[in-house]
Each structure stands twice: as structure tokens, then as C-alpha cells.
C-alpha positions in Angstrom: 69.8 48.2 78.9 69.2 44.6 78.1 69.9 43.1 74.7 66.8 42.0 72.7 66.7 38.3 72.0 66.9 37.4 68.3 63.7 36.0 66.7 63.2 32.8 64.8 62.6 35.0 61.7 66.1 36.4 62.1 67.7 32.9 62.4 65.8 31.6 59.4 66.9 34.6 57.2 70.5 34.3 58.5 70.6 30.5 57.8 69.4 31.1 54.3 72.1 33.8 53.8 74.9 31.6 55.1 73.8 28.7 53.0 73.8 30.9 49.9 77.2 32.3 50.8 78.4 28.7 50.8 76.8 28.0 47.4 74.2 25.7 48.9 70.4 25.7 48.7 68.8 26.4 52.0 66.5 23.5 53.2 62.9 24.4 54.0 62.2 24.5 57.7 65.8 23.7 58.6 65.4 20.2 57.5 62.4 19.5 59.7 60.5 17.9 56.8 60.3 14.3 55.7 62.6 14.4 52.7 65.3 17.1 53.1 67.4 17.2 56.2 70.0 19.6 57.7 70.2 23.3 56.9 71.5 23.4 53.3 72.8 21.2 50.5 73.7 20.8 46.9 74.5 17.8 44.8 77.7 17.0 46.7 77.5 18.7 50.1 75.1 18.6 53.1 75.6 21.3 55.8 74.4 22.0 59.3 74.7 25.5 60.8 75.0 26.5 64.4 75.0 30.3 65.2 75.7 32.1 68.4 75.9 35.6 69.9 78.4 34.3 72.5 82.1 34.0 72.4 82.0 30.3 72.3 79.8 27.6 70.8 79.0 24.0 72.0 78.7 21.3 69.4 77.0 18.2 70.4 78.3 14.8 69.2 74.6 13.9 68.4 74.4 16.8 66.0 77.6 15.7 64.2 76.4 12.0 64.1 73.0 13.1 62.6 74.9 15.1 60.0 77.1 12.2 59.1 74.1 9.9 58.9 72.3 12.2 56.5 75.5 12.5 54.5 75.8 8.7 54.3 72.1 8.3 53.2 72.4 11.0 50.6 76.0 10.2 49.5 77.2 13.7 50.2 80.1 15.3 52.1 79.1 16.4 55.6 80.1 20.0 56.5 79.4 21.6 59.9 79.3 25.4 59.8 79.6 27.5 62.9 78.9 31.3 63.0 79.7 33.9 65.6 77.0 36.6 65.1 79.2 39.3 66.6 80.8 39.5 63.2 77.4 39.8 61.5 78.4 42.9 59.6 80.8 40.7 57.6 78.9 37.4 57.4 82.0 35.6 55.9 84.3 36.8 58.7 82.4 35.1 61.5 81.6 31.8 59.7 83.8 28.7 59.9 83.5 25.2 58.4 84.3 22.0 60.2 85.1 18.8 58.2 86.7 15.5 59.0 90.4 15.2 58.0 89.5 12.2 55.9 87.1 14.4 53.9 89.7 17.1 53.2 90.9 15.8 49.8 87.2 15.4 48.7 86.5 19.0 49.7 89.6 20.2 47.8 88.5 18.2 44.8 85.0 19.7 45.1 86.4 23.3 45.2 88.5 22.6 42.1 85.7 20.8 40.2 82.3 21.9 41.7 80.2 20.1 39.1 82.0 16.7 39.4 80.3 14.1 41.6 82.2 13.2 44.7 82.1 10.4 47.3 81.7 11.2 51.0 84.2 8.5 52.0 82.0 7.1 54.8 82.6 3.3 54.9 79.5 1.2 54.8 79.6 -2.3 56.1 76.2 -3.9 55.8 75.9 -7.7 56.3 72.8 -9.9 56.2 71.9 -12.1 59.1 74.2 -14.9 57.8 77.1 -12.5 57.7 77.9 -12.9 54.0 77.3 -9.3 53.1 75.8 -10.2 49.7 72.2 -9.2 50.3 71.7 -5.5 51.1 68.4 -4.4 52.4 67.2 -1.1 50.8 65.3 1.4 52.8 62.6 3.0 50.7 60.6 6.0 51.8 57.2 6.6 50.4 53.9 8.4 51.2 52.4 5.0 52.2 55.2 4.5 54.8 54.8 8.0 56.1 51.0 7.5 56.5 51.6 4.2 58.2 54.0 5.8 60.7 51.5 8.7 61.3 48.7 6.2 62.0 50.9 4.3 64.5 51.7 7.6 66.3 48.1 8.6 66.4 47.1 5.1 67.8 49.9 5.4 70.4 48.7 8.8 71.6 45.1 7.7 71.5 46.0 4.8 73.9 47.8 7.2 76.2 44.9 9.6 76.4 42.6 6.8 77.7 44.4 6.6 80.9 
């Protein structure tokens, strides 16, 4: 007898349950939208979840780097959660959190004082073209920027379809 493959509906429900277990708000569509990224977050933490039915799990460096980037942009602590679904009957038992050693004190502080703002300890070194570091460019997201990007993508695909 073959084991049935889990559905996307299962993974969406499971992801929401794990994020709620961690005290985080699940992100709509697993962060596939324009504004919110990753799988869950609150005012201080941003979290990515990887689940598996296997006895081992592979974590790609790219996934970790994306999580760290989103943490830097949102000024939150990055937390990577892994879950072994074989322990599904006790959701807490099969779920583990991965953090960087440099973030450990911030996480402990967060646990002790959950409503206090924290820093994610990611060093930012932005310098202008002259190297003085005084002028920092701000990246601003807006509906206009999104519409411009969509138009560029449509034009790009329109040009490809002509061939």
C-alpha cells in the first residue's frame, strides 16, 4: 500500500498551526505577496518553516540568506523552523528552531520580554559612491513601483512572444 502524498491544503494548515504555536502570525500565501515575506512573523521575529515526512531535511543556503535579508529589511530576528511530520500527533515534539549564535542573546531577551522591541544584530554597511557612508539611499515600495515592474515584465514577455 502506497502512502498518499500530502496536499497543499495540508501544508498551508500545518504552517498556520506551527506559526501560531510559535506565537507568530501566519503570512498569507507563505509570503508570496508583495509586502509580507516568509511564513510567519510578529513585531520582532520573522520565521521560515520547512516540513518533511522524511527522517532528514535539507536546508538550502539560499533559503537562509533570503530569511536573513527579509529580517534585515524588516529589522526582525530571523528564525528558521524545521518540522518532522512523523511527530505530527505532537506538533511541538517534531518542531525545532534554528538561530545564529549571535542572535541567541536577543532571542533570550525576547522570551523574557516579548513586548520589548529588539534588534536583529545584522550589521549594515552602506556606503555611497564616494565611500563616505553619509548618504544612505532608501528603498521605497509603492503601488506605482509595482505597476512599473509589472509593465516591464509584460513588455519583456510581449517581445519574447514575437519570435
